[in-house]
PDB file of N, CA, C, O and CB in Angstrom:
ATOM      1  N   MET A   1      59.683 150.883 128.096  1.00  0.00           N
ATOM      2  CA  MET A   1      58.785 152.004 128.318  1.00  0.00           C
ATOM      3  C   MET A   1      57.440 151.503 128.863  1.00  0.00           C
ATOM      4  O   MET A   1      56.868 152.101 129.775  1.00  0.00           O
ATOM      5  CB  MET A   1      58.581 152.800 127.007  1.00  0.00           C
ATOM      6  N   CYS A   2      56.957 150.416 128.301  1.00  0.00           N
ATOM      7  CA  CYS A   2      55.661 149.886 128.758  1.00  0.00           C
ATOM      8  C   CYS A   2      55.716 149.467 130.220  1.00  0.00           C
ATOM      9  O   CYS A   2      54.799 149.755 130.988  1.00  0.00           O
ATOM     10  CB  CYS A   2      55.235 148.693 127.893  1.00  0.00           C
ATOM     11  N   ALA A   3      56.794 148.785 130.603  1.00  0.00           N
ATOM     12  CA  ALA A   3      56.920 148.351 131.996  1.00  0.00           C
ATOM     13  C   ALA A   3      56.948 149.555 132.929  1.00  0.00           C
ATOM     14  O   ALA A   3      56.337 149.530 133.998  1.00  0.00           O
ATOM     15  CB  ALA A   3      58.190 147.499 132.188  1.00  0.00           C
ATOM     16  N   TYR A   4      57.648 150.598 132.535  1.00  0.00           N
ATOM     17  CA  TYR A   4      57.706 151.808 133.358  1.00  0.00           C
ATOM     18  C   TYR A   4      56.321 152.434 133.485  1.00  0.00           C
ATOM     19  O   TYR A   4      55.909 152.819 134.580  1.00  0.00           O
ATOM     20  CB  TYR A   4      58.700 152.827 132.759  1.00  0.00           C
ATOM     21  N   LEU A   5      55.607 152.534 132.376  1.00  0.00           N
ATOM     22  CA  LEU A   5      54.268 153.130 132.403  1.00  0.00           C
ATOM     23  C   LEU A   5      53.296 152.314 133.239  1.00  0.00           C
ATOM     24  O   LEU A   5      52.336 152.852 133.792  1.00  0.00           O
ATOM     25  CB  LEU A   5      53.729 153.273 130.991  1.00  0.00           C
ATOM     26  N   LEU A   6      53.549 151.008 133.330  1.00  0.00           N
ATOM     27  CA  LEU A   6      52.704 150.146 134.163  1.00  0.00           C
ATOM     28  C   LEU A   6      53.152 150.150 135.624  1.00  0.00           C
ATOM     29  O   LEU A   6      52.532 149.503 136.468  1.00  0.00           O
ATOM     30  CB  LEU A   6      52.716 148.718 133.623  1.00  0.00           C
ATOM     31  N   GLY A   7      54.233 150.882 135.919  1.00  0.00           N
ATOM     32  CA  GLY A   7      54.693 151.000 137.297  1.00  0.00           C
ATOM     33  C   GLY A   7      55.682 149.932 137.720  1.00  0.00           C
ATOM     34  O   GLY A   7      56.007 149.826 138.903  1.00  0.00           O
ATOM     35  N   ASP A   8      56.169 149.136 136.771  1.00  0.00           N
ATOM     36  CA  ASP A   8      57.125 148.085 137.099  1.00  0.00           C
ATOM     37  C   ASP A   8      58.538 148.565 136.761  1.00  0.00           C
ATOM     38  O   ASP A   8      59.085 148.232 135.710  1.00  0.00           O
ATOM     39  CB  ASP A   8      56.788 146.770 136.336  1.00  0.00           C
ATOM     40  N   ASN A   9      59.117 149.352 137.669  1.00  0.00           N
ATOM     41  CA  ASN A   9      60.436 149.933 137.428  1.00  0.00           C
ATOM     42  C   ASN A   9      61.534 148.884 137.339  1.00  0.00           C
ATOM     43  O   ASN A   9      62.481 149.038 136.567  1.00  0.00           O
ATOM     44  CB  ASN A   9      60.768 150.915 138.518  1.00  0.00           C
ATOM     45  N   LYS A  10      61.411 147.810 138.131  1.00  0.00           N
ATOM     46  CA  LYS A  10      62.412 146.741 138.083  1.00  0.00           C
ATOM     47  C   LYS A  10      62.468 146.111 136.698  1.00  0.00           C
ATOM     48  O   LYS A  10      63.547 145.936 136.133  1.00  0.00           O
ATOM     49  CB  LYS A  10      62.106 145.668 139.138  1.00  0.00           C
ATOM     50  N   LEU A  11      61.322 145.776 136.163  1.00  0.00           N
ATOM     51  CA  LEU A  11      61.266 145.175 134.831  1.00  0.00           C
ATOM     52  C   LEU A  11      61.759 146.155 133.777  1.00  0.00           C
ATOM     53  O   LEU A  11      62.458 145.763 132.843  1.00  0.00           O
ATOM     54  CB  LEU A  11      59.837 144.720 134.504  1.00  0.00           C
ATOM     55  N   ALA A  12      61.405 147.410 133.916  1.00  0.00           N
ATOM     56  CA  ALA A  12      61.855 148.422 132.962  1.00  0.00           C
ATOM     57  C   ALA A  12      63.372 148.505 132.954  1.00  0.00           C
ATOM     58  O   ALA A  12      63.982 148.574 131.887  1.00  0.00           O
ATOM     59  CB  ALA A  12      61.249 149.793 133.297  1.00  0.00           C
ATOM     60  N   PHE A  13      63.985 148.498 134.124  1.00  0.00           N
ATOM     61  CA  PHE A  13      65.438 148.586 134.164  1.00  0.00           C
ATOM     62  C   PHE A  13      66.080 147.305 133.647  1.00  0.00           C
ATOM     63  O   PHE A  13      67.118 147.361 132.989  1.00  0.00           O
ATOM     64  CB  PHE A  13      65.913 148.876 135.582  1.00  0.00           C
ATOM     65  N   LEU A  14      65.479 146.148 133.935  1.00  0.00           N
ATOM     66  CA  LEU A  14      66.007 144.896 133.390  1.00  0.00           C
ATOM     67  C   LEU A  14      65.988 144.920 131.863  1.00  0.00           C
ATOM     68  O   LEU A  14      66.921 144.439 131.218  1.00  0.00           O
ATOM     69  CB  LEU A  14      65.195 143.695 133.912  1.00  0.00           C
ATOM     70  N   ASP A  15      64.936 145.473 131.295  1.00  0.00           N
ATOM     71  CA  ASP A  15      64.868 145.603 129.835  1.00  0.00           C
ATOM     72  C   ASP A  15      66.006 146.479 129.315  1.00  0.00           C
ATOM     73  O   ASP A  15      66.616 146.165 128.293  1.00  0.00           O
ATOM     74  CB  ASP A  15      63.509 146.191 129.407  1.00  0.00           C
ATOM     75  N   PHE A  16      66.291 147.573 130.014  1.00  0.00           N
ATOM     76  CA  PHE A  16      67.390 148.443 129.597  1.00  0.00           C
ATOM     77  C   PHE A  16      68.732 147.735 129.747  1.00  0.00           C
ATOM     78  O   PHE A  16      69.625 147.921 128.921  1.00  0.00           O
ATOM     79  CB  PHE A  16      67.384 149.741 130.413  1.00  0.00           C
ATOM     80  N   GLN A  17      68.882 146.926 130.793  1.00  0.00           N
ATOM     81  CA  GLN A  17      70.124 146.181 130.956  1.00  0.00           C
ATOM     82  C   GLN A  17      70.326 145.218 129.789  1.00  0.00           C
ATOM     83  O   GLN A  17      71.444 145.065 129.297  1.00  0.00           O
ATOM     84  CB  GLN A  17      70.121 145.415 132.289  1.00  0.00           C
ATOM     85  N   ARG A  18      69.252 144.570 129.344  1.00  0.00           N
ATOM     86  CA  ARG A  18      69.350 143.689 128.177  1.00  0.00           C
ATOM     87  C   ARG A  18      69.740 144.473 126.930  1.00  0.00           C
ATOM     88  O   ARG A  18      70.541 144.008 126.119  1.00  0.00           O
ATOM     89  CB  ARG A  18      68.023 142.959 127.943  1.00  0.00           C
ATOM     90  N   LEU A  19      69.170 145.655 126.785  1.00  0.00           N
ATOM     91  CA  LEU A  19      69.499 146.500 125.644  1.00  0.00           C
ATOM     92  C   LEU A  19      70.976 146.906 125.689  1.00  0.00           C
ATOM     93  O   LEU A  19      71.655 146.893 124.662  1.00  0.00           O
ATOM     94  CB  LEU A  19      68.596 147.750 125.620  1.00  0.00           C
ATOM     95  N   ILE A  20      71.466 147.262 126.863  1.00  0.00           N
ATOM     96  CA  ILE A  20      72.870 147.634 127.016  1.00  0.00           C
ATOM     97  C   ILE A  20      73.772 146.460 126.647  1.00  0.00           C
ATOM     98  O   ILE A  20      74.782 146.644 125.967  1.00  0.00           O
ATOM     99  CB  ILE A  20      73.156 148.098 128.459  1.00  0.00           C
ATOM    100  N   LEU A  21      73.416 145.264 127.087  1.00  0.00           N
ATOM    101  CA  LEU A  21      74.223 144.083 126.766  1.00  0.00           C
ATOM    102  C   LEU A  21      74.204 143.777 125.275  1.00  0.00           C
ATOM    103  O   LEU A  21      75.185 143.269 124.731  1.00  0.00           O
ATOM    104  CB  LEU A  21      73.723 142.874 127.547  1.00  0.00           C
ATOM    105  N   SER A  22      73.099 144.081 124.617  1.00  0.00           N
ATOM    106  CA  SER A  22      73.008 143.790 123.183  1.00  0.00           C
ATOM    107  C   SER A  22      73.728 144.832 122.338  1.00  0.00           C
ATOM    108  O   SER A  22      74.115 144.535 121.207  1.00  0.00           O
ATOM    109  CB  SER A  22      71.553 143.708 122.759  1.00  0.00           C
ATOM    110  N   ASP A  23      73.920 146.051 122.856  1.00  0.00           N
ATOM    111  CA  ASP A  23      74.549 147.125 122.083  1.00  0.00           C
ATOM    112  C   ASP A  23      75.392 148.022 122.996  1.00  0.00           C
ATOM    113  O   ASP A  23      75.109 149.214 123.116  1.00  0.00           O
ATOM    114  CB  ASP A  23      73.476 147.964 121.350  1.00  0.00           C
ATOM    115  N   PRO A  24      76.432 147.459 123.645  1.00  0.00           N
ATOM    116  CA  PRO A  24      77.183 148.221 124.646  1.00  0.00           C
ATOM    117  C   PRO A  24      77.978 149.402 124.085  1.00  0.00           C
ATOM    118  O   PRO A  24      78.363 150.290 124.845  1.00  0.00           O
ATOM    119  CB  PRO A  24      78.116 147.307 125.354  1.00  0.00           C
ATOM    120  N   LYS A  25      78.227 149.431 122.798  1.00  0.00           N
ATOM    121  CA  LYS A  25      79.012 150.517 122.201  1.00  0.00           C
ATOM    122  C   LYS A  25      78.146 151.683 121.736  1.00  0.00           C
ATOM    123  O   LYS A  25      78.645 152.622 121.117  1.00  0.00           O
ATOM    124  CB  LYS A  25      79.814 149.989 121.032  1.00  0.00           C
ATOM    125  N   ASN A  26      76.870 151.624 122.028  1.00  0.00           N
ATOM    126  CA  ASN A  26      75.951 152.703 121.678  1.00  0.00           C
ATOM    127  C   ASN A  26      75.740 153.565 122.923  1.00  0.00           C
ATOM    128  O   ASN A  26      75.113 153.113 123.881  1.00  0.00           O
ATOM    129  CB  ASN A  26      74.584 152.140 121.137  1.00  0.00           C
ATOM    130  N   PRO A  27      76.253 154.797 122.926  1.00  0.00           N
ATOM    131  CA  PRO A  27      76.130 155.620 124.136  1.00  0.00           C
ATOM    132  C   PRO A  27      74.680 155.937 124.491  1.00  0.00           C
ATOM    133  O   PRO A  27      74.369 156.177 125.658  1.00  0.00           O
ATOM    134  CB  PRO A  27      76.898 156.914 123.959  1.00  0.00           C
ATOM    135  N   MET A  28      73.801 155.939 123.512  1.00  0.00           N
ATOM    136  CA  MET A  28      72.422 156.321 123.785  1.00  0.00           C
ATOM    137  C   MET A  28      71.683 155.306 124.656  1.00  0.00           C
ATOM    138  O   MET A  28      70.772 155.686 125.393  1.00  0.00           O
ATOM    139  CB  MET A  28      71.683 156.503 122.488  1.00  0.00           C
ATOM    140  N   VAL A  29      72.052 154.029 124.589  1.00  0.00           N
ATOM    141  CA  VAL A  29      71.376 153.066 125.462  1.00  0.00           C
ATOM    142  C   VAL A  29      71.690 153.371 126.923  1.00  0.00           C
ATOM    143  O   VAL A  29      70.846 153.178 127.798  1.00  0.00           O
ATOM    144  CB  VAL A  29      71.797 151.620 125.112  1.00  0.00           C
ATOM    145  N   HIS A  30      72.907 153.847 127.184  1.00  0.00           N
ATOM    146  CA  HIS A  30      73.272 154.229 128.552  1.00  0.00           C
ATOM    147  C   HIS A  30      72.523 155.499 128.963  1.00  0.00           C
ATOM    148  O   HIS A  30      72.098 155.637 130.110  1.00  0.00           O
ATOM    149  CB  HIS A  30      74.805 154.444 128.670  1.00  0.00           C
ATOM    150  N   VAL A  31      72.369 156.417 128.018  1.00  0.00           N
ATOM    151  CA  VAL A  31      71.620 157.651 128.302  1.00  0.00           C
ATOM    152  C   VAL A  31      70.165 157.308 128.611  1.00  0.00           C
ATOM    153  O   VAL A  31      69.590 157.846 129.558  1.00  0.00           O
ATOM    154  CB  VAL A  31      71.703 158.641 127.100  1.00  0.00           C
ATOM    155  N   TYR A  32      69.569 156.424 127.826  1.00  0.00           N
ATOM    156  CA  TYR A  32      68.173 156.042 128.067  1.00  0.00           C
ATOM    157  C   TYR A  32      68.020 155.365 129.428  1.00  0.00           C
ATOM    158  O   TYR A  32      67.050 155.615 130.144  1.00  0.00           O
ATOM    159  CB  TYR A  32      67.670 155.105 126.953  1.00  0.00           C
ATOM    160  N   ALA A  33      68.979 154.510 129.783  1.00  0.00           N
ATOM    161  CA  ALA A  33      68.933 153.877 131.107  1.00  0.00           C
ATOM    162  C   ALA A  33      69.049 154.929 132.197  1.00  0.00           C
ATOM    163  O   ALA A  33      68.353 154.859 133.210  1.00  0.00           O
ATOM    164  CB  ALA A  33      70.060 152.829 131.256  1.00  0.00           C
ATOM    165  N   GLY A  34      69.922 155.901 131.993  1.00  0.00           N
ATOM    166  CA  GLY A  34      70.056 156.993 132.957  1.00  0.00           C
ATOM    167  C   GLY A  34      68.774 157.792 133.085  1.00  0.00           C
ATOM    168  O   GLY A  34      68.394 158.206 134.180  1.00  0.00           O
ATOM    169  N   ASN A  35      68.109 158.006 131.954  1.00  0.00           N
ATOM    170  CA  ASN A  35      66.832 158.733 131.985  1.00  0.00           C
ATOM    171  C   ASN A  35      65.801 157.988 132.823  1.00  0.00           C
ATOM    172  O   ASN A  35      65.064 158.599 133.598  1.00  0.00           O
ATOM    173  CB  ASN A  35      66.297 158.943 130.559  1.00  0.00           C
ATOM    174  N   LEU A  36      65.751 156.679 132.668  1.00  0.00           N
ATOM    175  CA  LEU A  36      64.821 155.881 133.471  1.00  0.00           C
ATOM    176  C   LEU A  36      65.167 156.016 134.950  1.00  0.00           C
ATOM    177  O   LEU A  36      64.288 156.232 135.784  1.00  0.00           O
ATOM    178  CB  LEU A  36      64.856 154.392 133.039  1.00  0.00           C
ATOM    179  N   LEU A  37      66.447 155.886 135.266  1.00  0.00           N
ATOM    180  CA  LEU A  37      66.858 155.992 136.671  1.00  0.00           C
ATOM    181  C   LEU A  37      66.549 157.369 137.232  1.00  0.00           C
ATOM    182  O   LEU A  37      66.099 157.493 138.371  1.00  0.00           O
ATOM    183  CB  LEU A  37      68.352 155.694 136.816  1.00  0.00           C
ATOM    184  N   MET A  38      66.786 158.393 136.443  1.00  0.00           N
ATOM    185  CA  MET A  38      66.517 159.749 136.903  1.00  0.00           C
ATOM    186  C   MET A  38      65.019 159.936 137.155  1.00  0.00           C
ATOM    187  O   MET A  38      64.628 160.581 138.128  1.00  0.00           O
ATOM    188  CB  MET A  38      67.026 160.781 135.874  1.00  0.00           C
ATOM    189  N   THR A  39      64.191 159.380 136.290  1.00  0.00           N
ATOM    190  CA  THR A  39      62.740 159.537 136.460  1.00  0.00           C
ATOM    191  C   THR A  39      62.241 158.847 137.718  1.00  0.00           C
ATOM    192  O   THR A  39      61.245 159.261 138.312  1.00  0.00           O
ATOM    193  CB  THR A  39      62.003 158.986 135.247  1.00  0.00           C
ATOM    194  N   THR A  40      62.936 157.798 138.119  1.00  0.00           N
ATOM    195  CA  THR A  40      62.516 157.081 139.325  1.00  0.00           C
ATOM    196  C   THR A  40      63.156 157.651 140.587  1.00  0.00           C
ATOM    197  O   THR A  40      62.913 157.154 141.687  1.00  0.00           O
ATOM    198  CB  THR A  40      62.858 155.606 139.201  1.00  0.00           C
ATOM    199  N   GLY A  41      63.982 158.703 140.431  1.00  0.00           N
ATOM    200  CA  GLY A  41      64.587 159.344 141.593  1.00  0.00           C
ATOM    201  C   GLY A  41      65.934 158.777 141.994  1.00  0.00           C
ATOM    202  O   GLY A  41      66.502 159.191 143.004  1.00  0.00           O
ATOM    203  N   ALA A  42      66.458 157.833 141.217  1.00  0.00           N
ATOM    204  CA  ALA A  42      67.764 157.235 141.519  1.00  0.00           C
ATOM    205  C   ALA A  42      68.855 158.063 140.842  1.00  0.00           C
ATOM    206  O   ALA A  42      69.507 157.607 139.902  1.00  0.00           O
ATOM    207  CB  ALA A  42      67.825 155.740 141.046  1.00  0.00           C
ATOM    208  N   TYR A  43      69.040 159.287 141.335  1.00  0.00           N
ATOM    209  CA  TYR A  43      69.937 160.240 140.676  1.00  0.00           C
ATOM    210  C   TYR A  43      71.398 159.787 140.660  1.00  0.00           C
ATOM    211  O   TYR A  43      72.081 159.956 139.650  1.00  0.00           O
ATOM    212  CB  TYR A  43      69.840 161.580 141.360  1.00  0.00           C
ATOM    213  N   SER A  44      71.879 159.220 141.748  1.00  0.00           N
ATOM    214  CA  SER A  44      73.279 158.774 141.794  1.00  0.00           C
ATOM    215  C   SER A  44      73.529 157.667 140.777  1.00  0.00           C
ATOM    216  O   SER A  44      74.563 157.657 140.108  1.00  0.00           O
ATOM    217  CB  SER A  44      73.644 158.283 143.207  1.00  0.00           C
ATOM    218  N   ASP A  45      72.589 156.737 140.661  1.00  0.00           N
ATOM    219  CA  ASP A  45      72.727 155.670 139.671  1.00  0.00           C
ATOM    220  C   ASP A  45      72.600 156.226 138.252  1.00  0.00           C
ATOM    221  O   ASP A  45      73.272 155.753 137.336  1.00  0.00           O
ATOM    222  CB  ASP A  45      71.672 154.576 139.911  1.00  0.00           C
ATOM    223  N   ALA A  46      71.748 157.216 138.073  1.00  0.00           N
ATOM    224  CA  ALA A  46      71.603 157.851 136.760  1.00  0.00           C
ATOM    225  C   ALA A  46      72.912 158.517 136.352  1.00  0.00           C
ATOM    226  O   ALA A  46      73.314 158.435 135.191  1.00  0.00           O
ATOM    227  CB  ALA A  46      70.454 158.887 136.774  1.00  0.00           C
ATOM    228  N   ILE A  47      73.580 159.174 137.294  1.00  0.00           N
ATOM    229  CA  ILE A  47      74.862 159.807 137.010  1.00  0.00           C
ATOM    230  C   ILE A  47      75.859 158.764 136.509  1.00  0.00           C
ATOM    231  O   ILE A  47      76.604 159.015 135.561  1.00  0.00           O
ATOM    232  CB  ILE A  47      75.408 160.522 138.267  1.00  0.00           C
ATOM    233  N   LYS A  48      75.871 157.598 137.146  1.00  0.00           N
ATOM    234  CA  LYS A  48      76.772 156.523 136.715  1.00  0.00           C
ATOM    235  C   LYS A  48      76.448 156.070 135.292  1.00  0.00           C
ATOM    236  O   LYS A  48      77.353 155.807 134.501  1.00  0.00           O
ATOM    237  CB  LYS A  48      76.682 155.327 137.680  1.00  0.00           C
ATOM    238  N   ALA A  49      75.164 155.981 134.970  1.00  0.00           N
ATOM    239  CA  ALA A  49      74.772 155.581 133.617  1.00  0.00           C
ATOM    240  C   ALA A  49      75.243 156.611 132.590  1.00  0.00           C
ATOM    241  O   ALA A  49      75.719 156.243 131.516  1.00  0.00           O
ATOM    242  CB  ALA A  49      73.244 155.402 133.529  1.00  0.00           C
ATOM    243  N   TYR A  50      75.112 157.893 132.916  1.00  0.00           N
ATOM    244  CA  TYR A  50      75.570 158.938 131.998  1.00  0.00           C
ATOM    245  C   TYR A  50      77.090 158.917 131.868  1.00  0.00           C
ATOM    246  O   TYR A  50      77.626 159.171 130.790  1.00  0.00           O
ATOM    247  CB  TYR A  50      75.098 160.322 132.479  1.00  0.00           C
ATOM    248  N   GLU A  51      77.783 158.615 132.961  1.00  0.00           N
ATOM    249  CA  GLU A  51      79.240 158.492 132.883  1.00  0.00           C
ATOM    250  C   GLU A  51      79.627 157.312 131.998  1.00  0.00           C
ATOM    251  O   GLU A  51      80.595 157.390 131.242  1.00  0.00           O
ATOM    252  CB  GLU A  51      79.848 158.326 134.291  1.00  0.00           C
ATOM    253  N   ASN A  52      78.871 156.218 132.094  1.00  0.00           N
ATOM    254  CA  ASN A  52      79.117 155.064 131.215  1.00  0.00           C
ATOM    255  C   ASN A  52      78.922 155.452 129.758  1.00  0.00           C
ATOM    256  O   ASN A  52      79.684 155.029 128.889  1.00  0.00           O
ATOM    257  CB  ASN A  52      78.183 153.891 131.580  1.00  0.00           C
ATOM    258  N   ALA A  53      77.913 156.247 129.496  1.00  0.00           N
ATOM    259  CA  ALA A  53      77.683 156.713 128.125  1.00  0.00           C
ATOM    260  C   ALA A  53      78.887 157.494 127.632  1.00  0.00           C
ATOM    261  O   ALA A  53      79.301 157.347 126.482  1.00  0.00           O
ATOM    262  CB  ALA A  53      76.412 157.582 128.044  1.00  0.00           C
ATOM    263  N   ASP A  54      79.449 158.324 128.501  1.00  0.00           N
ATOM    264  CA  ASP A  54      80.594 159.148 128.108  1.00  0.00           C
ATOM    265  C   ASP A  54      81.856 158.324 127.887  1.00  0.00           C
ATOM    266  O   ASP A  54      82.740 158.746 127.141  1.00  0.00           O
ATOM    267  CB  ASP A  54      80.857 160.204 129.160  1.00  0.00           C
ATOM    268  N   THR A  55      81.959 157.154 128.523  1.00  0.00           N
ATOM    269  CA  THR A  55      83.132 156.314 128.264  1.00  0.00           C
ATOM    270  C   THR A  55      83.072 155.718 126.863  1.00  0.00           C
ATOM    271  O   THR A  55      84.105 155.404 126.273  1.00  0.00           O
ATOM    272  CB  THR A  55      83.235 155.192 129.312  1.00  0.00           C
ATOM    273  N   VAL A  56      81.860 155.561 126.332  1.00  0.00           N
ATOM    274  CA  VAL A  56      81.692 155.069 124.966  1.00  0.00           C
ATOM    275  C   VAL A  56      81.901 156.215 123.985  1.00  0.00           C
ATOM    276  O   VAL A  56      82.697 156.116 123.051  1.00  0.00           O
ATOM    277  CB  VAL A  56      80.289 154.432 124.773  1.00  0.00           C
ATOM    278  N   GLU A  57      81.175 157.298 124.213  1.00  0.00           N
ATOM    279  CA  GLU A  57      81.281 158.498 123.376  1.00  0.00           C
ATOM    280  C   GLU A  57      80.617 159.654 124.124  1.00  0.00           C
ATOM    281  O   GLU A  57      79.477 159.536 124.573  1.00  0.00           O
ATOM    282  CB  GLU A  57      80.614 158.276 121.960  1.00  0.00           C
ATOM    283  N   VAL A  58      81.319 160.743 124.252  1.00  0.00           N
ATOM    284  CA  VAL A  58      80.771 161.906 124.943  1.00  0.00           C
ATOM    285  C   VAL A  58      79.655 162.503 124.096  1.00  0.00           C
ATOM    286  O   VAL A  58      79.837 162.793 122.913  1.00  0.00           O
ATOM    287  CB  VAL A  58      81.879 162.963 125.228  1.00  0.00           C
ATOM    288  N   THR A  59      78.493 162.681 124.725  1.00  0.00           N
ATOM    289  CA  THR A  59      77.359 163.281 124.026  1.00  0.00           C
ATOM    290  C   THR A  59      76.836 164.452 124.843  1.00  0.00           C
ATOM    291  O   THR A  59      76.963 164.487 126.067  1.00  0.00           O
ATOM    292  CB  THR A  59      76.234 162.236 123.779  1.00  0.00           C
ATOM    293  N   ALA A  60      76.252 165.399 124.146  1.00  0.00           N
ATOM    294  CA  ALA A  60      75.666 166.549 124.839  1.00  0.00           C
ATOM    295  C   ALA A  60      74.521 166.100 125.741  1.00  0.00           C
ATOM    296  O   ALA A  60      74.320 166.656 126.821  1.00  0.00           O
ATOM    297  CB  ALA A  60      75.166 167.599 123.824  1.00  0.00           C
ATOM    298  N   GLY A  61      73.776 165.099 125.298  1.00  0.00           N
ATOM    299  CA  GLY A  61      72.645 164.606 126.088  1.00  0.00           C
ATOM    300  C   GLY A  61      73.072 164.046 127.425  1.00  0.00           C
ATOM    301  O   GLY A  61      72.428 164.310 128.440  1.00  0.00           O
ATOM    302  N   SER A  62      74.151 163.273 127.444  1.00  0.00           N
ATOM    303  CA  SER A  62      74.602 162.700 128.718  1.00  0.00           C
ATOM    304  C   SER A  62      75.131 163.790 129.640  1.00  0.00           C
ATOM    305  O   SER A  62      74.922 163.742 130.852  1.00  0.00           O
ATOM    306  CB  SER A  62      75.690 161.634 128.480  1.00  0.00           C
ATOM    307  N   GLN A  63      75.815 164.769 129.066  1.00  0.00           N
ATOM    308  CA  GLN A  63      76.333 165.875 129.869  1.00  0.00           C
ATOM    309  C   GLN A  63      75.183 166.678 130.486  1.00  0.00           C
ATOM    310  O   GLN A  63      75.211 167.009 131.671  1.00  0.00           O
ATOM    311  CB  GLN A  63      77.227 166.794 129.007  1.00  0.00           C
ATOM    312  N   TYR A  64      74.194 166.978 129.685  1.00  0.00           N
ATOM    313  CA  TYR A  64      73.038 167.758 130.143  1.00  0.00           C
ATOM    314  C   TYR A  64      72.264 167.016 131.229  1.00  0.00           C
ATOM    315  O   TYR A  64      71.926 167.593 132.263  1.00  0.00           O
ATOM    316  CB  TYR A  64      72.109 168.078 128.963  1.00  0.00           C
ATOM    317  N   GLN A  65      71.986 165.739 130.992  1.00  0.00           N
ATOM    318  CA  GLN A  65      71.204 164.962 131.954  1.00  0.00           C
ATOM    319  C   GLN A  65      71.970 164.774 133.265  1.00  0.00           C
ATOM    320  O   GLN A  65      71.383 164.797 134.347  1.00  0.00           O
ATOM    321  CB  GLN A  65      70.833 163.595 131.360  1.00  0.00           C
ATOM    322  N   ARG A  66      73.282 164.588 133.154  1.00  0.00           N
ATOM    323  CA  ARG A  66      74.079 164.453 134.377  1.00  0.00           C
ATOM    324  C   ARG A  66      74.017 165.751 135.187  1.00  0.00           C
ATOM    325  O   ARG A  66      73.907 165.709 136.413  1.00  0.00           O
ATOM    326  CB  ARG A  66      75.554 164.095 134.036  1.00  0.00           C
ATOM    327  N   ALA A  67      74.086 166.893 134.518  1.00  0.00           N
ATOM    328  CA  ALA A  67      73.975 168.180 135.212  1.00  0.00           C
ATOM    329  C   ALA A  67      72.625 168.307 135.914  1.00  0.00           C
ATOM    330  O   ALA A  67      72.546 168.825 137.028  1.00  0.00           O
ATOM    331  CB  ALA A  67      74.167 169.344 134.223  1.00  0.00           C
ATOM    332  N   ARG A  68      71.571 167.836 135.263  1.00  0.00           N
ATOM    333  CA  ARG A  68      70.242 167.869 135.890  1.00  0.00           C
ATOM    334  C   ARG A  68      70.207 167.022 137.160  1.00  0.00           C
ATOM    335  O   ARG A  68      69.574 167.401 138.146  1.00  0.00           O
ATOM    336  CB  ARG A  68      69.171 167.375 134.903  1.00  0.00           C
ATOM    337  N   CYS A  69      70.889 165.875 137.133  1.00  0.00           N
ATOM    338  CA  CYS A  69      70.939 165.020 138.323  1.00  0.00           C
ATOM    339  C   CYS A  69      71.667 165.732 139.461  1.00  0.00           C
ATOM    340  O   CYS A  69      71.217 165.716 140.607  1.00  0.00           O
ATOM    341  CB  CYS A  69      71.635 163.678 138.001  1.00  0.00           C
ATOM    342  N   TYR A  70      72.793 166.353 139.129  1.00  0.00           N
ATOM    343  CA  TYR A  70      73.527 167.081 140.166  1.00  0.00           C
ATOM    344  C   TYR A  70      72.671 168.207 140.750  1.00  0.00           C
ATOM    345  O   TYR A  70      72.710 168.457 141.955  1.00  0.00           O
ATOM    346  CB  TYR A  70      74.839 167.653 139.596  1.00  0.00           C
ATOM    347  N   CYS A  71      71.918 168.868 139.918  1.00  0.00           N
ATOM    348  CA  CYS A  71      71.014 169.939 140.415  1.00  0.00           C
ATOM    349  C   CYS A  71      69.969 169.348 141.352  1.00  0.00           C
ATOM    350  O   CYS A  71      69.681 169.914 142.407  1.00  0.00           O
ATOM    351  CB  CYS A  71      70.310 170.676 139.228  1.00  0.00           C
ATOM    352  N   ALA A  72      69.402 168.208 140.965  1.00  0.00           N
ATOM    353  CA  ALA A  72      68.384 167.565 141.810  1.00  0.00           C
ATOM    354  C   ALA A  72      68.961 167.149 143.158  1.00  0.00           C
ATOM    355  O   ALA A  72      68.270 167.168 144.176  1.00  0.00           O
ATOM    356  CB  ALA A  72      67.794 166.340 141.098  1.00  0.00           C
ATOM    357  N   LEU A  73      70.229 166.778 143.149  1.00  0.00           N
ATOM    358  CA  LEU A  73      70.890 166.377 144.398  1.00  0.00           C
ATOM    359  C   LEU A  73      71.472 167.561 145.160  1.00  0.00           C
ATOM    360  O   LEU A  73      72.058 167.389 146.229  1.00  0.00           O
ATOM    361  CB  LEU A  73      71.992 165.381 144.104  1.00  0.00           C
ATOM    362  N   ASN A  74      71.308 168.771 144.607  1.00  0.00           N
ATOM    363  CA  ASN A  74      71.909 169.971 145.192  1.00  0.00           C
ATOM    364  C   ASN A  74      73.408 169.795 145.402  1.00  0.00           C
ATOM    365  O   ASN A  74      73.966 170.168 146.434  1.00  0.00           O
ATOM    366  CB  ASN A  74      71.233 170.309 146.521  1.00  0.00           C
ATOM    367  N   ASN A  75      74.036 169.215 144.386  1.00  0.00           N
ATOM    368  CA  ASN A  75      75.468 168.929 144.442  1.00  0.00           C
ATOM    369  C   ASN A  75      76.075 169.346 143.110  1.00  0.00           C
ATOM    370  O   ASN A  75      76.146 168.553 142.171  1.00  0.00           O
ATOM    371  CB  ASN A  75      75.745 167.409 144.745  1.00  0.00           C
ATOM    372  N   LEU A  76      76.508 170.593 143.041  1.00  0.00           N
ATOM    373  CA  LEU A  76      77.051 171.093 141.777  1.00  0.00           C
ATOM    374  C   LEU A  76      78.577 171.109 141.830  1.00  0.00           C
ATOM    375  O   LEU A  76      79.178 172.016 142.406  1.00  0.00           O
ATOM    376  CB  LEU A  76      76.507 172.509 141.470  1.00  0.00           C
ATOM    377  N   PRO A  77      79.201 170.086 141.219  1.00  0.00           N
ATOM    378  CA  PRO A  77      80.677 170.054 141.235  1.00  0.00           C
ATOM    379  C   PRO A  77      81.263 171.110 140.299  1.00  0.00           C
ATOM    380  O   PRO A  77      82.484 171.226 140.187  1.00  0.00           O
ATOM    381  CB  PRO A  77      81.190 168.654 140.829  1.00  0.00           C
TER     382      PRO A  77
END
């Protein structure tokens, strides 16, 4: 979060990647990574992160955030 607030998106995402590697069976780490990607405008990558979360465990949060990404991309499947 600090790296993101300081404008260092690369470092922020690297931190999330480390978190994912340390706890890959926690769907929320994938959701948080998706949230970071979505905030930076990387909607397609955010969708992938939410899909990864769903492979661990389907959550309402990942479903909701993925829908928001599709809306931002004007691509409603």
